[in-house]
Backbone bond lengths (Angstrom), bond angles and torsions (degrees), N, CA, C in turn:
res aa  C-N    CA-C-N  psi(-1)  N-CA   C-N-CA  omega(-1)  CA-C   N-CA-C  phi
1 M - - - 1.412 - - 1.466 114.09 -
2 Q 1.282 119.46 -14.24 1.482 124.94 175.56 1.527 110.99 -50.89
3 R 1.357 110.48 -37.18 1.582 114.89 -170.45 1.549 109.61 -67.17
4 F 1.345 115.39 -21.07 1.617 115.75 179.03 1.419 111.60 -94.12
5 K 1.386 115.45 -4.32 1.550 111.94 178.24 1.432 115.31 -54.50
6 P 1.382 118.18 -46.75 1.507 114.63 178.46 1.540 119.94 -46.11
7 F 1.388 115.51 -23.07 1.391 119.14 -171.57 1.573 109.26 -89.49
8 L 1.383 118.12 -8.47 1.467 116.83 -177.71 1.420 105.45 -74.78
9 N 1.414 115.60 144.30 1.401 125.68 -175.56 1.538 121.11 69.32
10 Q 1.379 110.87 8.08 1.412 121.69 -179.44 1.537 106.51 -89.17
11 P 1.334 116.93 140.52 1.443 118.60 177.44 1.524 112.53 -66.59
12 V 1.318 115.42 145.71 1.424 118.34 174.25 1.509 113.68 -96.12
13 N 1.307 117.70 136.61 1.533 127.67 171.01 1.420 107.81 -89.63
14 L 1.325 116.38 95.45 1.541 123.25 -175.66 1.511 108.04 -59.65
15 A 1.376 116.34 -39.64 1.518 114.89 -177.38 1.446 113.82 -65.39
16 K 1.319 113.62 -35.81 1.524 118.21 174.70 1.499 112.35 -64.31
17 A 1.297 114.00 -35.57 1.554 120.67 -173.38 1.522 107.69 -71.44
18 Q 1.429 118.07 -20.37 1.417 121.92 176.19 1.547 117.04 -93.31
19 E 1.285 117.97 0.04 1.467 125.65 -176.63 1.528 108.96 -70.00
20 E 1.293 111.89 97.44 1.506 116.86 -175.64 1.485 116.13 -60.21
21 A 1.405 115.95 -32.40 1.361 120.76 -170.34 1.618 104.77 -75.35
22 T 1.213 113.70 -39.43 1.544 117.48 179.25 1.477 112.20 -67.33
23 L 1.267 109.21 -42.90 1.597 116.62 -175.83 1.524 103.32 -68.23
24 T 1.345 127.25 -42.51 1.433 128.51 175.87 1.458 113.06 -55.08
25 R 1.321 114.41 -49.07 1.476 120.82 174.06 1.468 115.09 -50.21
26 L 1.352 112.78 -40.49 1.406 118.38 -176.46 1.544 117.33 -86.40
27 G 1.341 107.10 -1.10 1.522 118.71 -178.57 1.538 115.76 69.46
28 I 1.357 111.54 31.80 1.449 120.45 -175.95 1.698 107.35 -124.24
29 T 1.302 110.24 137.22 1.356 121.57 178.09 1.554 113.25 -113.94
30 A 1.320 120.07 134.77 1.411 124.78 179.45 1.478 103.93 -84.21
31 T 1.353 119.39 124.47 1.502 117.68 177.16 1.619 109.61 -115.51
32 Y 1.374 114.16 -10.91 1.488 113.93 170.98 1.535 105.99 -154.57
33 L 1.276 115.18 117.96 1.507 120.28 166.49 1.413 113.14 -137.17
34 P 1.405 118.91 126.50 1.353 122.51 178.82 1.525 110.69 -61.09
35 E 1.348 117.02 162.41 1.510 121.97 178.26 1.489 102.69 -74.21
36 Q 1.359 122.22 -34.68 1.452 123.76 173.67 1.486 105.19 -150.45
37 L 1.304 113.57 151.45 1.506 120.14 -177.17 1.507 107.61 -83.94
38 E 1.383 110.87 124.05 1.427 122.18 -179.55 1.606 109.84 -86.47
39 E 1.235 115.98 -175.87 1.483 119.02 179.26 1.591 112.54 -51.91
40 F 1.290 116.12 -47.88 1.461 125.23 171.53 1.524 109.06 -124.56
41 D 1.327 114.82 128.47 1.575 116.84 -174.13 1.559 107.53 -150.14
42 E 1.178 116.29 171.91 1.487 130.98 173.75 1.313 112.33 -137.64
43 M 1.396 117.35 148.81 1.433 126.33 176.94 1.534 101.61 -131.03
44 E 1.335 115.06 140.04 1.483 116.99 176.22 1.558 111.76 -123.74
45 F 1.286 116.18 139.59 1.468 121.40 179.57 1.538 106.84 -130.97
46 R 1.289 125.12 161.78 1.408 128.83 172.02 1.543 111.16 -139.33
47 T 1.329 106.82 151.10 1.518 112.26 -176.29 1.690 101.26 -144.61
48 P 1.343 114.93 137.20 1.486 114.58 171.75 1.442 112.91 -68.77
49 W 1.242 107.91 155.84 1.518 118.20 -176.29 1.525 110.38 -146.16
50 Q 1.243 123.66 -165.69 1.420 131.68 -177.24 1.567 109.12 -44.40
51 D 1.305 112.88 143.73 1.529 121.69 174.91 1.489 113.75 41.55
52 Q 1.278 114.77 49.65 1.544 117.35 179.27 1.539 115.01 57.79
53 Q 1.332 119.58 23.14 1.361 123.14 173.88 1.606 110.64 -81.70
54 E 1.274 116.80 149.27 1.436 118.81 169.28 1.483 113.49 -109.39
55 V 1.314 115.13 132.35 1.499 122.34 173.55 1.527 107.38 -88.65
56 V 1.369 115.06 129.17 1.460 116.50 173.95 1.514 106.48 -106.13
57 L 1.381 107.69 132.88 1.453 123.67 -172.45 1.598 104.67 -114.04
58 T 1.371 117.54 104.15 1.346 118.58 176.74 1.629 112.86 -106.14
59 I 1.192 110.90 135.11 1.649 112.50 -171.72 1.580 96.65 -123.40
60 A 1.337 115.17 117.09 1.460 124.58 172.17 1.450 104.91 -90.69
61 T 1.393 116.77 139.84 1.331 129.34 -177.38 1.584 114.48 -126.17
62 E 1.180 118.46 146.69 1.506 128.32 173.09 1.576 112.40 -129.31
63 L 1.265 114.06 119.83 1.394 120.94 -176.72 1.504 110.92 45.08
64 G 1.420 114.96 38.51 1.569 125.37 170.15 1.506 113.80 81.42
65 R 1.468 115.28 11.56 1.361 121.41 175.64 1.549 113.29 -109.99
66 I 1.330 121.38 141.73 1.416 123.01 -178.37 1.508 106.20 -64.45
67 K 1.361 116.60 126.26 1.414 118.12 175.06 1.637 113.87 -112.73
68 R 1.375 109.67 -28.69 1.465 115.59 -176.74 1.508 110.18 -152.01
69 V 1.341 116.71 140.33 1.387 126.39 172.63 1.501 112.05 -120.60
70 M 1.428 110.43 129.94 1.491 113.36 -169.17 1.554 102.67 -132.34
71 F 1.407 115.46 133.31 1.363 120.24 175.46 1.539 108.94 -110.99
72 G 1.381 116.47 135.97 1.430 123.00 175.30 1.489 116.17 -135.37
73 L 1.303 117.22 177.74 1.446 120.78 179.03 1.520 104.41 -123.56
74 A 1.359 118.66 129.02 1.505 122.88 -179.94 1.553 104.32 -79.13
75 D 1.199 117.10 145.16 1.450 122.87 175.61 1.524 111.11 -72.79
76 R 1.291 120.84 132.71 1.432 122.21 -179.52 1.523 114.64 -58.52
77 Q 1.287 120.80 -38.66 1.363 123.43 -175.54 1.559 111.40 -87.94
78 N 1.205 114.40 -29.29 1.532 119.82 176.25 1.461 111.20 -134.44
79 P 1.369 118.35 94.14 1.523 124.79 -171.68 1.394 112.24 -61.18
80 E 1.457 120.43 -21.93 1.403 122.25 -178.10 1.559 112.89 -79.13
81 L 1.389 113.58 -15.30 1.444 119.93 173.95 1.548 111.90 -80.28
82 V 1.275 121.71 113.56 1.601 122.91 -177.63 1.495 107.19 -115.58
83 R 1.268 114.31 129.74 1.406 123.48 171.86 1.412 117.12 -111.48
84 S 1.401 119.69 142.95 1.462 120.00 177.34 1.492 113.92 -56.19
85 M 1.362 117.13 148.86 1.539 114.77 174.12 1.469 110.13 -89.64
86 Q 1.321 115.54 149.52 1.418 124.88 173.35 1.483 108.19 -70.89
87 Q 1.418 115.76 163.01 1.365 121.28 -179.11 1.598 114.18 -56.23
88 E 1.341 109.66 -43.06 1.514 115.29 -178.08 1.461 107.19 -69.80
89 Q 1.175 124.13 -43.31 1.517 123.61 171.87 1.506 116.53 -49.43
90 L 1.326 107.56 -49.73 1.557 114.05 -176.47 1.555 107.30 -67.15
91 A 1.247 121.20 -33.20 1.369 127.22 -176.87 1.485 110.90 -68.41
92 A 1.329 113.53 -41.88 1.515 125.14 172.63 1.336 112.13 -63.90
93 L 1.312 119.90 -49.97 1.534 126.88 173.91 1.574 108.31 -48.81
94 L 1.273 118.04 -56.09 1.423 126.57 -172.76 1.586 107.85 -65.02
95 A 1.217 118.71 -41.84 1.449 117.39 179.68 1.634 110.68 -68.13
96 E 1.325 111.97 -28.34 1.502 112.55 177.09 1.485 115.29 -87.82
97 K 1.317 117.44 -40.41 1.404 121.99 -170.70 1.537 110.84 -121.06
98 G 1.184 122.33 13.95 1.583 125.16 -178.73 1.438 113.99 -57.14
99 D 1.283 118.63 -46.99 1.508 124.36 -179.06 1.477 108.99 -61.86
100 Q 1.353 113.34 -49.88 1.614 118.18 178.69 1.526 111.93 -57.84
101 L 1.347 115.78 -36.02 1.538 118.57 -175.54 1.488 104.53 -78.87
102 L 1.309 121.12 -37.84 1.514 122.09 174.71 1.521 109.16 -55.60
103 A 1.360 120.29 -50.84 1.438 126.53 -177.98 1.560 110.37 -59.76
104 F 1.300 117.16 -34.06 1.451 124.11 178.64 1.573 107.94 -64.06
105 F 1.485 111.58 -53.20 1.417 114.97 179.85 1.599 115.97 -62.32
106 E 1.331 111.69 -35.27 1.476 117.41 173.23 1.551 107.82 -57.46
107 H 1.371 114.90 -47.47 1.433 116.71 -175.12 1.492 116.26 -61.79
108 I 1.319 112.63 -48.39 1.582 117.80 -171.20 1.551 111.38 -83.47
109 S 1.440 119.37 -17.31 1.503 119.13 178.30 1.496 110.10 -88.77
110 Q 1.275 110.82 160.21 1.495 117.16 -179.74 1.454 106.78 -108.03
111 R 1.408 116.68 33.42 1.414 125.30 173.68 1.532 109.72 -52.19
112 A 1.350 116.31 132.33 1.435 121.34 174.88 1.461 113.05 -75.12
């Protein structure tokens, strides 16, 4: 998770977070994006992973800046039910898709 630390407190470019072509290229789907970021808000993205499982990436923002990044797994029978990932699962995800996720954060952040 250290690799995502540079993105904390960085402004979010909501227009870039909505760019479907780039998200598709990165294998990510936006499942919830607000029309505009409020004082406290969240954005939700999903990406397929092992055995047809979906990883749910939730980004919490405060005043338009990334404050927290959470990774969860969607339940196969009820995709609205999201459970936290175990450390081993998170490590495996980052080993497999870490570069993709870094590219995603580079894209949506306004990091200089």
